C-alpha distance (Angstrom), angle and dihedral (degrees) to the residues before:
residue distance angle dihedral
M1 . . .
T2 3.82 . .
T3 3.81 92.4 .
A4 3.81 91.8 51.9
F5 3.79 91.0 46.7
L6 3.81 93.1 52.4
A7 3.80 91.6 44.5
M8 3.81 90.5 55.4
V9 3.81 90.8 48.9
R10 3.83 91.0 51.0
K11 3.77 89.9 48.6
D12 3.82 92.0 53.9
L13 3.80 92.0 47.3
R14 3.82 91.9 50.9
I15 3.79 91.2 49.8
F16 3.80 90.7 49.9
I17 3.81 93.6 49.1
R18 3.80 92.4 48.1
D19 3.81 93.1 46.9
R20 3.80 106.7 88.7
R21 3.80 90.9 -169.4
A22 3.80 91.2 57.1
L23 3.80 91.4 47.6
I24 3.80 91.5 50.8
I25 3.80 94.5 49.1
G26 3.79 93.7 39.5
F27 3.81 99.7 46.2
V28 3.79 115.4 4.1
A29 3.81 98.0 47.2
P30 3.84 98.1 52.1
I31 3.81 91.1 42.1
A32 3.80 91.7 51.1
I33 3.81 94.2 46.1
A34 3.82 94.4 44.7
S35 3.82 90.4 47.8
F36 3.79 90.9 50.3
F37 3.81 94.7 52.4
G38 3.79 92.0 42.6
F39 3.80 90.0 51.1
V40 3.80 93.6 49.1
F41 3.80 99.3 43.7
S42 3.81 95.8 41.2
G43 3.79 91.9 54.7
G44 3.79 95.4 -108.0
I45 3.76 135.4 -63.5
G46 3.79 121.7 -58.7
R47 3.77 110.2 -34.1
T48 3.78 98.3 -11.6
P49 3.82 104.6 145.2
V50 3.81 116.7 -117.1
S51 3.77 115.4 -124.3
R52 3.79 112.0 -92.1
I53 3.80 119.4 -129.7
K54 3.78 112.3 -107.6
V55 3.81 110.5 -132.1
L56 3.79 126.9 -179.4
F57 3.80 114.9 -148.6
A58 3.81 118.2 -157.0
D59 3.81 108.0 -169.1
E60 3.81 108.1 -171.2
D61 3.81 92.2 160.3
Q62 3.81 101.5 56.8
S63 3.80 90.5 -166.6
S64 3.78 125.7 144.5
I65 3.81 88.7 -102.4
S66 3.80 95.3 51.9
R67 3.81 91.7 45.0
D68 3.80 89.2 50.7
M69 3.82 89.4 51.7
F70 3.80 91.1 51.5
A71 3.81 90.8 49.5
Q72 3.81 91.0 51.4
F73 3.81 90.8 50.1
E74 3.79 90.4 49.6
S75 3.79 92.1 51.5
N76 3.82 92.6 52.5
N77 3.81 109.3 103.2
S78 3.81 91.5 -151.5
L79 3.80 94.0 60.3
D80 3.80 135.4 69.2
V81 3.80 101.3 -157.7
K82 3.80 126.0 -166.8
A83 3.81 128.9 177.2
A84 3.80 115.6 -121.3
S85 3.80 141.9 156.2
R86 3.79 121.0 -100.1
E87 3.80 91.7 -104.6
Q88 3.80 93.4 47.8
A89 3.80 90.9 48.4
R90 3.80 93.6 51.1
E91 3.80 93.4 47.7
A92 3.81 92.4 47.8
V93 3.80 92.3 51.9
R94 3.80 91.4 45.7
K95 3.80 91.5 52.9
G96 3.80 93.4 44.9
S97 3.82 94.7 -113.1
A98 3.82 90.7 123.8
P99 3.81 128.1 19.4
V100 3.83 96.6 -149.0
A101 3.80 138.1 22.5
V102 3.81 128.4 -172.0
V103 3.81 120.1 -151.2
I104 3.84 119.0 -163.5
P105 3.84 108.0 -163.9
K106 3.78 124.8 -140.7
G107 3.81 113.1 -85.4
F108 3.80 92.7 24.0
G109 3.82 96.6 126.4
D110 3.78 96.1 52.6
Q111 3.79 95.2 42.5
A112 3.82 94.8 44.7
G113 3.78 92.7 52.0
R114 3.81 92.6 50.8
S115 3.81 94.1 47.4
M116 3.80 95.1 60.6
F117 3.82 95.0 82.9
T118 3.81 104.9 22.4
S119 3.76 139.8 44.3
S120 3.80 91.3 -101.8
A121 3.78 113.9 144.3
K122 3.78 109.5 -83.5
P123 3.79 118.1 -127.9
S124 3.77 117.1 -114.8
I125 3.81 122.7 -125.7
G126 3.78 113.8 -151.9
V127 3.80 115.5 -131.7
L128 3.79 113.0 -171.3
Y129 3.79 113.2 -171.3
D130 3.76 142.4 175.7
P131 3.84 105.9 -117.6
S132 3.80 91.6 -146.6
H133 3.84 88.9 61.5
A134 3.80 99.4 62.0
P135 3.84 96.3 149.8
E136 3.81 93.2 54.1
H137 3.79 91.3 45.2
G138 3.81 91.9 54.0
M139 3.78 93.0 46.6
V140 3.82 94.4 48.9
Q141 3.80 90.7 46.3
G142 3.81 90.9 55.8
I143 3.80 92.3 47.3
L144 3.80 90.6 47.8
T145 3.81 93.1 52.9
G146 3.80 92.3 54.0
T147 3.78 91.9 43.2
V148 3.81 93.2 53.5
M149 3.79 93.2 49.9
Q150 3.78 92.7 47.2
A151 3.81 96.5 45.2
V152 3.80 96.0 45.6
S153 3.82 94.6 43.0
R154 3.78 90.8 46.8
E155 3.80 91.5 53.4
V156 3.80 95.0 44.1
F157 3.79 96.2 46.7
G158 3.77 100.5 35.3
G159 3.78 114.2 -2.9
A160 3.76 129.6 113.4
G161 3.79 91.8 -104.6
G162 3.79 94.7 42.9
Q163 3.81 96.1 100.5
K164 3.79 91.2 51.4
L165 3.79 91.9 48.5
L166 3.80 92.1 48.0
E167 3.80 91.4 51.2
K168 3.80 89.7 53.1
Q169 3.79 90.0 47.2
R170 3.81 90.4 52.4
E171 3.80 89.0 53.3
D172 3.80 91.6 48.1
I173 3.81 92.3 49.1
E174 3.81 93.4 48.3
A175 3.80 91.5 48.1
S176 3.80 96.0 44.0
P177 3.82 112.1 117.6
T178 3.82 93.2 -165.0
L179 3.81 99.5 57.2
S180 3.80 119.6 86.7
P181 3.82 119.0 -128.3
A182 3.82 90.8 -108.0
V183 3.81 93.2 52.6
K184 3.81 90.7 45.6
A185 3.78 90.9 52.6
S186 3.80 92.0 49.5
L187 3.81 93.0 49.0
L188 3.78 93.2 45.9
A189 3.81 89.7 50.7
L190 3.80 89.3 50.8
L191 3.78 92.2 50.7
G192 3.78 90.0 47.8
S193 3.80 89.6 55.1
V194 3.79 91.0 49.1
Q195 3.79 91.2 50.7
N196 3.79 89.5 51.4
V197 3.80 89.6 52.9
Q198 3.80 91.1 49.3
S199 3.77 91.3 51.7
T200 3.82 91.1 54.9
P201 3.83 107.8 83.5
A202 3.79 94.9 -158.3
L203 3.79 90.5 55.1
S204 3.77 103.8 33.6
G205 3.79 89.9 56.3
G206 3.79 88.6 66.6
R207 3.79 90.8 74.9
G208 3.78 97.9 -143.5
R209 3.79 122.4 -142.6
G210 3.78 100.9 -145.8
G211 3.77 127.4 134.5
I212 3.77 143.0 160.1
A213 3.82 107.4 -144.7
M214 3.77 139.5 -0.7
P215 3.81 100.2 -78.9
A216 3.82 97.4 -155.5
E217 3.78 142.8 38.1
M218 3.79 127.2 -131.4
H219 3.77 117.0 -126.5
E220 3.79 103.9 -164.3
E221 3.77 122.7 -165.0
A222 3.79 127.3 -177.8
V223 3.79 105.0 -142.0
T224 3.79 112.2 -140.8
A225 3.79 133.5 139.5
R226 3.80 91.5 -60.3
A227 3.78 137.6 -1.5
D228 3.82 91.3 -105.2
V229 3.83 93.7 51.0
K230 3.79 116.8 96.6
Y231 3.78 122.0 -156.6
N232 3.80 113.3 -99.5
G233 3.81 112.7 -157.6
Y234 3.79 90.9 -156.7
A235 3.80 89.0 68.7
H236 3.81 92.4 69.7
S237 3.81 95.7 38.7
F238 3.80 93.6 52.8
G239 3.79 91.1 46.2
G240 3.80 92.7 49.4
M241 3.79 95.8 45.5
G242 3.79 90.9 44.3
V243 3.80 89.9 55.3
Q244 3.80 91.4 48.4
F245 3.79 98.3 50.2
V246 3.78 94.7 40.6
L247 3.81 86.9 55.9
F248 3.79 89.5 52.7
L249 3.79 88.1 50.8
G250 3.80 89.5 55.8
I251 3.80 90.9 49.9
D252 3.80 90.9 50.0
M253 3.79 89.6 51.1
G254 3.79 90.2 53.3
I255 3.81 92.2 47.8
S256 3.80 90.8 50.1
L257 3.80 89.2 53.7
L258 3.79 89.3 52.1
L259 3.81 89.9 51.4
Q260 3.80 89.9 52.0
K261 3.78 89.5 48.8
Q262 3.81 90.6 49.7
R263 3.81 90.8 52.2
G264 3.80 92.0 51.7
L265 3.80 96.1 -110.2
W266 3.79 91.8 129.8
K267 3.81 90.2 57.8
R268 3.79 88.0 58.3
F269 3.78 89.4 51.0
R270 3.78 88.3 52.4
A271 3.81 90.7 54.2
A272 3.80 89.5 50.7
P273 3.80 122.5 75.4
V274 3.82 94.1 -97.1
S275 3.77 129.3 113.4
R276 3.77 128.3 -138.3
W277 3.79 87.8 -111.2
L278 3.81 89.0 59.9
V279 3.81 93.0 47.7
L280 3.80 95.6 47.1
G281 3.79 96.0 35.9
S282 3.79 94.3 52.6
R283 3.79 90.9 50.3
C284 3.79 92.0 48.8
V285 3.80 92.8 49.8
S286 3.81 93.7 47.5
A287 3.82 90.8 48.8
T288 3.81 89.8 48.6
V289 3.81 92.6 51.7
I290 3.81 93.2 47.5
S291 3.81 93.1 45.7
T292 3.79 92.6 48.9
A293 3.80 90.6 49.4
I294 3.81 90.1 51.9
M295 3.80 92.5 51.4
L296 3.81 91.7 48.4
M297 3.80 92.3 48.5
L298 3.81 91.3 48.7
F299 3.79 92.8 54.1
A300 3.80 92.0 41.6
F301 3.81 87.8 57.3
A302 3.82 90.8 45.3
R303 3.81 89.1 51.5
A304 3.81 94.4 48.7
V305 3.82 98.4 42.8
Y306 3.82 106.7 25.3
G307 3.79 102.6 25.3
V308 3.82 95.8 -116.1
R309 3.80 108.3 164.4
I310 3.79 132.5 -172.1
E311 3.80 97.3 -116.3
G312 3.80 95.1 173.6
S313 3.78 131.1 49.2
V314 3.81 112.8 -30.0
A315 3.79 88.8 -158.8
G316 3.81 88.9 52.2
F317 3.81 90.3 51.4
L318 3.80 91.2 51.1
V319 3.80 95.4 48.9
I320 3.82 92.1 47.4
C321 3.81 90.1 51.9
L322 3.79 90.0 46.7
A323 3.81 94.3 46.9
F324 3.81 92.5 47.9
S325 3.82 91.2 47.4
L326 3.81 90.0 50.4
M327 3.80 90.0 50.8
T328 3.80 89.8 49.7
G329 3.80 91.8 51.3
A330 3.80 91.0 50.3
L331 3.81 89.7 48.1
G332 3.79 89.4 55.5
L333 3.80 90.5 51.6
M334 3.80 90.6 50.9
V335 3.81 90.1 51.2
A336 3.81 89.8 51.8
A337 3.80 93.1 47.1
L338 3.81 96.5 46.6
G339 3.80 99.1 37.1
K340 3.78 120.2 94.4
T341 3.80 99.9 -164.1
P342 3.82 132.5 4.5
E343 3.79 91.8 -120.3
A344 3.79 95.6 51.9
T345 3.78 94.0 41.5
R346 3.80 99.2 48.0
G347 3.81 96.2 65.9
I348 3.80 95.1 46.7
S349 3.81 91.3 45.6
V350 3.80 93.4 50.6
L351 3.80 91.5 49.8
F352 3.81 90.8 47.1
T353 3.81 90.5 50.4
L354 3.81 93.6 49.0
V355 3.80 90.8 51.2
M356 3.81 91.0 51.0
V357 3.80 90.9 48.7
M358 3.83 92.6 49.3
L359 3.78 95.5 46.9
G360 3.80 92.5 41.7
G361 3.79 93.4 63.1
A362 3.81 96.6 -114.0
W363 3.82 92.2 127.6
V364 3.79 102.5 29.6
P365 3.81 127.0 9.9
T366 3.79 113.7 -96.0
F367 3.81 92.7 -129.5
I368 3.82 90.4 79.8
F369 3.83 90.6 58.3
P370 3.82 119.5 100.2
E371 3.78 111.8 -90.5
W372 3.82 94.5 -108.0
L373 3.80 90.9 51.7
Q374 3.80 91.9 50.4
R375 3.80 88.6 57.4
I376 3.80 91.5 50.5
T377 3.80 93.5 51.3
I378 3.80 89.8 63.8
A379 3.82 85.0 79.4
I380 3.84 92.0 55.8
P381 3.83 114.2 93.4
T382 3.80 93.1 -147.9
R383 3.82 89.8 61.1
W384 3.80 89.2 60.8
A385 3.80 92.2 45.6
V386 3.83 94.4 50.3
D387 3.81 94.5 43.4
G388 3.79 91.4 44.5
L389 3.80 92.4 52.2
D390 3.80 91.4 47.4
G391 3.79 88.5 50.6
V392 3.79 98.3 53.6
V393 3.81 96.4 35.2
W394 3.81 102.6 52.3
R395 3.80 111.1 -11.1
G396 3.79 92.0 66.6
Y397 3.80 99.2 -121.0
R398 3.75 114.7 -174.8
F399 3.79 118.9 -134.2
T400 3.79 91.4 -97.3
D401 3.81 90.4 51.5
S402 3.81 89.9 59.4
L403 3.80 94.9 52.3
P404 3.86 97.5 84.8
A405 3.83 90.8 57.4
V406 3.80 90.5 45.6
A407 3.81 91.9 49.7
V408 3.82 92.9 50.5
L409 3.82 93.2 47.4
V410 3.80 92.3 48.2
G411 3.80 88.8 47.6
F412 3.81 90.7 55.3
A413 3.80 89.7 46.5
I414 3.81 90.1 55.0
L415 3.81 91.2 47.2
F416 3.80 94.3 49.4
G417 3.79 91.3 43.8
A418 3.79 92.7 50.7
I419 3.81 91.2 51.4
A420 3.81 90.3 48.6
V421 3.81 93.7 51.3
N422 3.80 92.7 44.6
R423 3.81 93.5 51.2
F424 3.80 96.8 38.4
G425 3.81 116.1 131.1
W426 3.79 128.1 -178.8
D427 3.80 98.3 -146.9
E428 3.79 132.0 47.8
A429 3.79 93.4 -101.4
G430 3.79 91.7 53.9
């Protein structure tokens, strides 16, 4: 009994070692996936640069303070800063082109400088942010707070407009009905000392960084489809998981075609009055219909249970689902046409699908990838599917906004379909 038991164990081990598909799924796939996540979350290997946060800076004030703030943002190695108008900044954040935008309103420099010592109304800095990019938003907010304090204090205590600001502050302090005479006297003495420092070239050149209070307020706004729409994290998770499992459906369809080919069913089709276009086309259409139905059912469930709504174009949502499902059907045909046997093809196809899902942002958002990897993922169809679904579900994409994703997905569908037709063979050897 023991000898037979051990012999059966040895037999299974030999089969596993000789099966390249089993080796790939058992060893290569987990190593590749673990390496990918370790690479992304550790900031890369060696000296690989971490992706910088893209920030749009709308300077409507054009004062020395606001220009100083822009220069400080530009010099920060963690930020990729571009100048833009308020409208351009809002649209870019809404579409996901930039996670954060900073808007400096007109009159900010003068008002911020005067509010450091008195109860004058503080100017408000607009911070537009993508709610799905919470880490970047928090980081930029912290940098902005320090930048405001440094820029305003630098101007007040040593800038070219400092004397003018201090004179206005003296007037505000003297006219303030809320300050007691003792407090007024102390503040006026302080301002007098600052003016003496400014008038001393050897000292004013030091560009001090002092300050009394935060001279501005942050007006934060999460940019979604509309001002009354809050970001729902389930929107992205249902889109990403829908993309993943629809891809697996396409792979299963291709494997089932290979099984039919292995059993000689395709030879019977060849004897019948049907063309290869009819065989492949019917399979692609049926896979497209099933995949589209799955996506619609997923989002119907998300709507009923988690309150996920299609805030953008409903027509855009439908055509993205349809285009992605068509691409998936064509991918299944390509798997069937290129694969030799179901066993050998399944492992490679699963690994290929997992890589597409990872790089497409279905598991983790692509903005945490290194910058060079983000550029590469533009060539991955799943990236367009995930971003397109995010756009029409909660970013408020119009129908025309969804067309680039649709065009790319249809283009991949045509490519995969052309490969499938070109490599199609009726018998197992073909």
